[in-house]
VMD Tcl script that draws the C-alpha trace (Angstrom):
set ca {
  {-5.43 7.76 8.97}
  {-2.80 10.34 8.13}
  {-0.17 11.20 10.70}
  {-0.92 14.90 11.11}
  {-2.86 15.82 14.23}
  {-4.67 18.41 12.11}
  {-6.90 16.81 9.51}
  {-5.60 17.41 5.97}
  {-7.81 19.62 3.81}
  {-9.07 18.32 0.47}
  {-10.84 20.46 -2.15}
  {-13.33 18.67 -4.45}
  {-14.36 20.52 -7.63}
  {-17.23 19.20 -9.76}
  {-20.20 20.84 -11.46}
  {-22.41 17.86 -10.58}
  {-23.83 18.40 -7.07}
  {-24.55 14.70 -6.46}
  {-20.99 13.81 -7.35}
  {-19.72 16.41 -4.88}
  {-21.99 15.06 -2.15}
  {-20.75 11.50 -2.76}
  {-17.12 12.60 -2.65}
  {-17.70 14.54 0.55}
  {-19.39 11.57 2.27}
  {-16.50 9.31 1.28}
  {-13.71 11.61 2.39}
  {-15.04 13.48 5.42}
  {-14.16 10.74 7.93}
  {-10.46 11.41 7.40}
  {-10.23 14.84 5.78}
  {-11.61 18.35 6.07}
  {-13.52 18.52 2.78}
  {-14.16 21.75 0.87}
  {-16.42 21.67 -2.19}
  {-16.81 23.93 -5.20}
  {-18.98 23.61 -8.30}
  {-16.70 25.66 -10.58}
  {-13.15 26.95 -10.90}
  {-13.94 30.45 -9.60}
  {-15.42 29.13 -6.35}
  {-12.46 26.78 -5.99}
  {-9.98 29.64 -6.42}
  {-11.62 31.61 -3.61}
  {-11.40 28.60 -1.31}
  {-7.72 28.14 -2.19}
  {-7.02 31.77 -1.31}
  {-8.72 31.38 2.08}
  {-7.51 27.91 3.14}
  {-4.41 25.76 3.22}
  {-5.37 22.94 0.85}
  {-3.33 19.73 0.77}
  {-4.92 18.17 -2.33}
  {-7.41 19.03 -5.07}
  {-9.67 16.43 -6.69}
  {-11.13 18.05 -9.80}
  {-13.51 16.80 -12.48}
  {-12.05 17.08 -15.99}
  {-15.12 18.13 -17.96}
  {-16.84 21.23 -16.56}
  {-18.80 23.96 -18.38}
  {-16.52 26.94 -17.71}
  {-13.01 25.44 -17.73}
  {-11.60 21.94 -17.95}
  {-9.96 20.40 -14.94}
  {-6.54 20.51 -16.64}
  {-6.91 24.24 -17.40}
  {-7.88 25.03 -13.82}
  {-5.15 22.87 -12.29}
  {-2.55 24.41 -14.61}
  {-3.29 27.77 -12.96}
  {-3.24 26.12 -9.53}
  {0.20 24.75 -10.31}
  {1.49 28.30 -10.83}
  {0.01 29.77 -7.64}
  {-0.02 26.80 -5.25}
  {2.62 24.40 -6.62}
  {2.80 22.27 -3.47}
  {-0.89 21.38 -3.49}
  {-1.33 17.85 -4.89}
  {-3.48 17.89 -8.02}
  {-5.69 14.97 -9.13}
  {-8.14 14.65 -12.02}
  {-11.41 12.70 -11.80}
  {-13.06 11.76 -15.09}
  {-15.28 9.24 -16.76}
  {-13.16 9.50 -19.91}
  {-9.76 7.90 -20.55}
  {-8.46 9.87 -23.53}
  {-4.67 9.39 -23.46}
  {-4.08 12.91 -24.82}
  {-6.02 14.37 -21.86}
  {-3.99 12.26 -19.46}
  {-0.63 13.23 -20.95}
  {-1.55 16.91 -21.19}
  {-2.67 16.84 -17.56}
  {0.59 15.26 -16.46}
  {2.70 17.79 -18.31}
  {0.78 21.07 -18.13}
  {-0.95 20.74 -14.78}
  {1.50 18.39 -13.09}
  {-1.30 15.95 -12.31}
  {-0.36 13.45 -9.60}
  {-2.99 10.90 -10.64}
  {-5.78 10.49 -13.19}
  {-8.72 8.70 -11.50}
  {-11.38 7.17 -13.71}
  {-15.06 6.85 -12.87}
  {-16.59 4.85 -11.35}
  {-14.17 4.94 -8.43}
  {-14.06 2.67 -5.39}
  {-14.30 4.43 -1.99}
  {-11.43 2.47 -0.39}
  {-9.19 3.09 -3.38}
  {-10.06 6.80 -3.43}
  {-9.24 7.11 0.29}
  {-5.90 5.38 -0.28}
  {-5.06 7.74 -3.16}
  {-6.00 10.86 -1.20}
  {-3.94 9.75 1.80}
  {-0.95 9.45 -0.51}
  {-1.64 12.84 -2.09}
  {-1.79 14.56 1.31}
  {1.34 12.75 2.41}
  {3.05 14.08 -0.73}
  {2.09 17.62 0.33}
  {3.72 17.04 3.73}
  {6.84 15.60 2.08}
  {7.14 18.60 -0.22}
  {7.04 20.91 2.82}
  {9.69 18.76 4.47}
  {11.80 18.93 1.30}
  {11.52 22.73 1.27}
  {12.77 22.86 4.84}
  {15.60 20.50 3.93}
  {16.54 22.63 0.92}
  {16.60 25.75 3.10}
  {18.77 23.96 5.62}
  {21.17 22.96 2.86}
  {21.49 26.56 1.71}
  {22.11 27.82 5.24}
  {24.30 25.01 6.55}
  {25.46 22.99 3.57}
  {27.89 20.78 5.41}
  {25.47 19.97 8.23}
  {22.66 19.37 5.75}
  {24.84 16.96 3.78}
  {25.56 15.10 6.98}
  {21.83 14.95 7.75}
  {21.11 13.54 4.30}
  {23.75 10.86 4.76}
  {22.25 9.95 8.12}
  {18.80 9.71 6.53}
  {20.21 7.46 3.83}
  {21.81 5.26 6.46}
  {18.52 5.04 8.37}
  {16.74 4.19 5.15}
  {19.26 1.47 4.35}
  {18.97 0.15 7.89}
  {15.18 0.08 7.69}
  {15.30 -2.16 4.63}
  {17.87 -4.64 5.83}
  {16.59 -8.17 5.36}
  {16.87 -8.94 9.06}
  {14.54 -5.99 9.71}
  {11.66 -7.70 7.88}
  {9.28 -8.53 10.71}
  {8.55 -12.23 11.04}
  {8.36 -15.12 13.51}
  {11.49 -17.15 14.18}
  {9.81 -20.09 12.39}
  {8.37 -17.97 9.57}
  {8.15 -19.33 6.01}
  {9.80 -16.03 5.00}
  {13.09 -17.11 6.59}
  {14.16 -19.11 3.54}
  {13.10 -16.28 1.21}
  {15.15 -13.76 3.18}
  {18.16 -16.09 3.05}
  {17.73 -16.42 -0.71}
  {17.36 -12.65 -1.11}
  {20.52 -12.07 0.93}
  {22.44 -14.37 -1.42}
  {21.29 -12.70 -4.63}
  {21.26 -9.04 -3.48}
  {24.94 -8.32 -4.27}
  {24.67 -9.67 -7.81}
  {23.22 -7.81 -10.79}
  {20.57 -10.37 -11.66}
  {17.00 -9.49 -12.55}
  {14.53 -10.59 -9.89}
  {10.82 -11.30 -10.23}
  {8.93 -10.97 -6.94}
  {5.64 -12.86 -7.22}
  {2.79 -12.95 -4.75}
  {-0.70 -11.64 -4.01}
  {-1.45 -7.94 -3.67}
  {-0.48 -6.53 -0.29}
  {1.96 -9.35 0.53}
  {4.99 -7.04 0.70}
  {6.52 -7.31 -2.77}
  {7.81 -3.73 -2.81}
  {9.33 -4.24 0.65}
  {11.40 -7.13 -0.73}
  {12.33 -5.10 -3.82}
  {13.66 -2.29 -1.63}
  {15.51 -4.81 0.54}
  {17.17 -6.23 -2.57}
  {18.29 -2.74 -3.56}
  {19.52 -1.57 -0.16}
  {21.47 -4.80 0.36}
  {23.18 -4.50 -3.03}
  {26.24 -2.62 -4.27}
  {23.81 -0.09 -5.79}
  {22.43 0.96 -2.38}
  {23.79 4.53 -2.69}
  {22.19 5.02 -6.09}
  {18.50 5.72 -6.92}
  {15.64 3.31 -6.35}
  {12.67 4.27 -8.54}
  {9.23 2.70 -8.78}
  {6.64 2.52 -11.54}
  {3.26 0.80 -11.33}
  {2.70 -0.63 -14.81}
  {-0.94 -1.58 -14.28}
  {-3.84 0.19 -15.99}
  {-1.68 2.72 -17.86}
  {-1.88 3.40 -21.64}
  {1.19 2.31 -23.62}
  {2.12 5.83 -24.74}
  {1.95 7.19 -21.21}
  {3.91 4.25 -19.81}
  {6.57 4.69 -22.51}
  {6.82 8.39 -21.65}
  {7.20 7.61 -17.94}
  {9.78 4.86 -18.36}
  {11.76 6.00 -21.42}
  {11.15 9.76 -21.45}
  {10.10 12.05 -24.27}
  {11.27 15.07 -26.22}
  {9.44 18.38 -26.17}
  {6.82 18.45 -28.93}
  {6.89 14.68 -29.53}
  {3.15 14.49 -28.90}
  {0.28 16.75 -27.86}
  {0.95 18.04 -24.38}
  {4.71 17.37 -24.40}
  {5.68 20.97 -23.57}
  {9.05 20.10 -22.01}
  {11.67 17.39 -22.28}
  {11.07 14.57 -19.84}
  {13.74 12.23 -18.43}
  {12.32 8.72 -18.10}
  {12.64 6.54 -15.02}
  {15.22 4.26 -16.62}
  {17.54 7.25 -16.95}
  {16.65 8.51 -13.49}
  {17.58 5.10 -12.07}
  {20.93 4.98 -13.86}
  {23.39 3.19 -11.59}
  {20.58 2.05 -9.29}
  {17.45 -0.10 -9.38}
  {14.10 0.25 -11.12}
  {11.12 -1.57 -9.65}
  {8.42 -2.40 -12.22}
  {5.31 -3.17 -10.19}
  {2.46 -5.26 -11.69}
  {4.56 -6.16 -14.75}
  {2.00 -8.79 -15.76}
  {-0.46 -6.04 -16.74}
  {1.52 -4.54 -19.65}
  {0.24 -5.06 -23.19}
  {1.91 -7.41 -25.72}
  {3.00 -4.38 -27.77}
  {4.72 -2.77 -24.82}
  {6.35 -6.06 -23.88}
  {8.31 -5.82 -27.13}
  {9.54 -2.29 -26.31}
  {10.56 -3.25 -22.78}
  {12.38 -6.36 -23.99}
  {14.44 -4.27 -26.41}
  {15.48 -1.90 -23.60}
  {16.49 -4.79 -21.36}
  {18.45 -6.50 -24.13}
  {20.27 -3.44 -25.43}
  {20.57 -1.61 -22.08}
  {19.66 1.67 -23.74}
  {16.57 3.82 -24.09}
  {15.29 6.15 -26.76}
  {13.02 8.97 -25.64}
  {9.78 9.42 -27.54}
  {10.37 11.82 -30.43}
  {14.17 11.30 -30.43}
  {16.54 9.23 -32.56}
  {19.36 9.33 -30.04}
  {19.83 6.24 -27.87}
  {21.06 6.63 -24.31}
  {22.93 3.95 -22.39}
  {21.51 3.04 -18.99}
  {22.91 0.87 -16.23}
  {20.04 -0.34 -14.09}
  {19.08 -3.42 -12.17}
  {15.50 -4.49 -12.82}
  {13.25 -5.90 -10.12}
  {9.69 -6.65 -11.22}
  {6.62 -7.85 -9.37}
  {3.37 -9.53 -10.30}
  {0.31 -11.04 -8.66}
  {-0.23 -13.20 -11.75}
  {1.21 -16.62 -12.56}
  {3.53 -15.44 -15.34}
  {4.46 -18.98 -16.35}
  {0.78 -19.64 -17.00}
  {0.54 -16.30 -18.83}
  {3.43 -17.41 -21.05}
  {1.75 -20.75 -21.79}
  {-1.47 -18.91 -22.65}
  {0.40 -16.61 -25.04}
  {-0.38 -13.43 -23.09}
  {3.20 -12.79 -21.95}
  {6.36 -13.13 -24.02}
  {8.55 -16.00 -22.97}
  {11.79 -14.15 -23.82}
  {10.74 -11.18 -21.67}
  {9.79 -13.51 -18.83}
  {13.26 -15.08 -18.84}
  {14.84 -11.61 -18.91}
  {12.87 -10.55 -15.85}
  {12.97 -13.79 -13.89}
  {16.61 -14.75 -13.63}
  {15.64 -15.35 -10.01}
  {12.06 -15.61 -8.73}
  {10.98 -14.95 -5.15}
  {7.51 -16.34 -4.37}
  {5.94 -14.47 -1.45}
  {3.19 -16.43 0.31}
  {-0.15 -14.92 1.24}
  {-0.46 -13.90 4.87}
  {-2.83 -16.77 5.69}
  {-0.09 -19.15 4.55}
  {2.21 -17.76 7.25}
  {-0.23 -17.19 10.10}
  {2.62 -17.60 12.57}
  {3.77 -14.12 11.50}
  {0.45 -12.40 12.24}
  {1.06 -11.67 15.97}
  {4.59 -10.45 15.24}
  {3.41 -8.18 12.44}
  {0.47 -6.92 14.48}
  {2.75 -5.96 17.39}
  {5.15 -4.24 14.99}
  {2.36 -2.27 13.30}
  {0.95 -1.35 16.72}
  {4.30 0.02 17.92}
  {4.59 2.13 14.77}
  {1.00 3.37 15.02}
  {1.38 4.27 18.72}
  {4.40 6.39 17.85}
  {2.63 7.97 14.89}
  {-0.59 8.79 16.75}
  {1.10 9.43 20.12}
  {-1.42 7.06 21.71}
  {0.16 4.38 23.93}
  {-1.63 1.16 24.91}
  {-0.46 -2.03 26.62}
  {-1.09 -4.30 23.63}
  {-3.59 -6.83 22.27}
  {-5.77 -9.17 24.29}
  {-5.39 -12.89 23.71}
  {-8.81 -12.99 22.02}
  {-7.87 -10.22 19.60}
  {-4.70 -12.02 18.52}
  {-6.63 -15.29 18.27}
  {-9.22 -13.71 15.96}
  {-6.55 -12.08 13.82}
  {-4.66 -15.37 13.54}
  {-7.79 -17.21 12.36}
  {-8.82 -14.63 9.75}
  {-7.77 -15.25 6.12}
  {-6.61 -11.63 5.36}
  {-7.41 -11.39 1.63}
  {-5.67 -7.98 1.62}
  {-2.62 -9.58 3.23}
  {-0.09 -7.50 5.20}
  {-1.56 -4.19 4.05}
  {-5.01 -5.16 5.34}
  {-3.55 -6.27 8.69}
  {-1.72 -2.96 9.09}
  {-4.89 -0.99 8.37}
  {-6.83 -3.10 10.87}
  {-4.30 -2.49 13.65}
  {-4.33 1.27 13.01}
  {-8.13 1.23 13.07}
  {-8.21 -0.60 16.41}
  {-5.80 1.85 18.00}
  {-7.82 4.86 16.82}
  {-11.08 3.40 18.13}
  {-9.92 2.12 21.51}
  {-10.71 3.92 24.75}
  {-9.05 1.24 26.85}
  {-5.46 0.31 27.61}
  {-5.82 -2.99 25.74}
  {-6.88 -3.60 22.12}
  {-9.65 -6.14 22.53}
  {-11.35 -8.28 19.91}
  {-14.54 -6.21 19.93}
  {-12.55 -3.46 18.19}
  {-11.95 -5.68 15.18}
  {-13.93 -5.20 11.98}
  {-16.95 -7.51 11.70}
  {-15.33 -9.46 8.86}
  {-12.37 -10.28 11.08}
  {-14.45 -10.99 14.17}
  {-16.59 -13.40 12.18}
  {-13.57 -15.30 10.89}
  {-14.55 -18.69 9.47}
  {-14.64 -21.48 12.05}
  {-12.30 -24.41 11.83}
  {-13.03 -26.50 8.73}
  {-14.07 -30.10 9.14}
  {-10.72 -31.24 7.72}
  {-8.96 -29.18 10.39}
  {-11.16 -30.42 13.22}
  {-9.52 -33.82 12.98}
  {-6.13 -32.16 13.46}
  {-7.46 -30.22 16.46}
  {-8.88 -33.36 18.04}
  {-5.69 -35.26 17.32}
  {-3.73 -32.55 19.08}
  {-5.69 -32.92 22.32}
  {-3.88 -35.16 24.75}
  {-5.14 -36.66 27.97}
  {-8.14 -38.58 29.14}
  {-11.56 -38.46 27.49}
  {-12.75 -36.04 30.18}
  {-9.76 -33.74 29.62}
  {-10.31 -33.75 25.86}
  {-14.01 -32.96 26.23}
  {-13.22 -30.10 28.62}
  {-10.64 -28.69 26.18}
  {-13.21 -28.71 23.39}
  {-15.84 -27.16 25.67}
  {-13.44 -24.36 26.60}
  {-12.72 -23.70 22.92}
  {-16.44 -23.56 22.07}
  {-17.11 -21.17 24.96}
  {-14.34 -18.79 23.85}
  {-15.38 -18.82 20.19}
  {-19.04 -18.22 21.06}
  {-18.21 -15.32 23.35}
  {-15.92 -13.76 20.76}
  {-18.57 -14.09 18.06}
  {-21.14 -12.36 20.30}
  {-18.62 -9.71 21.45}
  {-18.86 -11.11 25.02}
  {-22.57 -10.50 25.27}
  {-23.18 -13.23 27.83}
  {-26.95 -13.19 27.38}
  {-26.66 -13.94 23.66}
  {-23.90 -16.49 24.21}
  {-25.86 -18.34 26.88}
  {-28.96 -18.47 24.64}
  {-26.95 -19.95 21.76}
  {-25.30 -22.50 24.03}
  {-28.54 -23.40 25.81}
  {-27.18 -22.32 29.18}
  {-28.46 -20.03 31.89}
  {-26.38 -16.94 32.68}
  {-25.49 -18.54 36.00}
  {-24.43 -21.73 34.24}
  {-22.34 -19.78 31.72}
  {-20.67 -17.77 34.49}
  {-19.87 -20.98 36.33}
  {-18.19 -22.50 33.28}
  {-16.20 -19.33 32.61}
  {-14.88 -19.39 36.15}
  {-14.19 -23.12 35.91}
  {-12.05 -22.70 32.78}
  {-10.45 -19.45 33.88}
  {-11.88 -17.55 30.91}
  {-13.06 -14.51 32.84}
  {-9.53 -13.34 33.47}
  {-8.78 -13.40 29.71}
  {-11.14 -10.52 29.07}
  {-9.51 -7.17 29.64}
}
mol new
graphics top color blue
foreach p $ca { graphics top sphere $p radius 0.5 }
foreach p [lrange $ca 0 end-1] q [lrange $ca 1 end] { graphics top cylinder $p $q radius 0.2 }
display resetview
């Protein structure tokens, strides 16, 4: 959840009552949700409440979402503005971005988890804008002190993204990747960071930047996935006023904004073949031409790209240009999925817990052994991001001084048992006499059964064919009772 002790307020505007009810059910666990069926009702609510973000349907009977949010931009410029629509007309998207300053254009049908993630970011943007206003005021009042504060913030930012700050076990598979990244950071080579979603690709991209000679210059990010070519070209290369419908001002593209620094092109494998040609030309000539202009502008940027696709396979299949691939992948860093580096899970979990305790001002002693065991056995399809969310969830739910396994989501608690191919390794790893090996296996079965049944001893004893007295006796024999906090 968001860091503010006061729940952020979100305003949903839609003329369809069922749609409003669905949005409210999805968002009300984390946000204070206000609803309005038209622009007039929404305006009244904005006048009476501090609203962090507005989620507005595009097509409504009285006024379009873009028209309404354009007015909102004039009166409440800090409120994050998002459009929700079942239509993907690129002109609507571009006009919304330019006239109403739309933060994001969300298409229907939307996924609840994705919508929550987007709204968290929108509310965080509202908080950051307030912080920026305070910083700007401080700069006006005490320019020299403010400049010093900015430099200190930059230094903290650079420190946070040092390669040795990437949390991992001393025997982590990431060690070799960090060593490789440290070697290439000072050199202006293009880097392709490959790996599954949520594995930490942007973290490595930022580390490459802040460990380079460009560390004092901008680091800008663009997600290239699911964006129309014209909009992506406008974002990356810029456009001239009047170059297309909705272009009411000149726009400086991200390549120019990153001049002297680094641009991170996330999900590069999603761009269309036509746009691949445009991007290749920019990388080859090191210059951009804004949409609607003939003038070419030189840019000096380092390009770091990421993908969750196998780009070599995409090249072989003819879906990705080979020459562009070689431009982007002078060096490739392959990040493993979290289940391929399970040794890092306890380290990451402890790190995320420390951060969450500070954020929520809710101290605990740590994780129980069973909780860490369950987390280490789970496959984490969402990788590091999913683990972080799970730790935050456990901390919010706990009423105890320890985070125990029963706080874990059911999908984690029911982590797949050891595969048959792995059982041989487990058995081979058991030393001692036959009796000692059998007892070790019995202890393992007892623990796994209790974890699966959330320590309901009645259910566990029924599954194991034991009486409660017999189960209690075995728990005492193997010293398992003391493991449960």
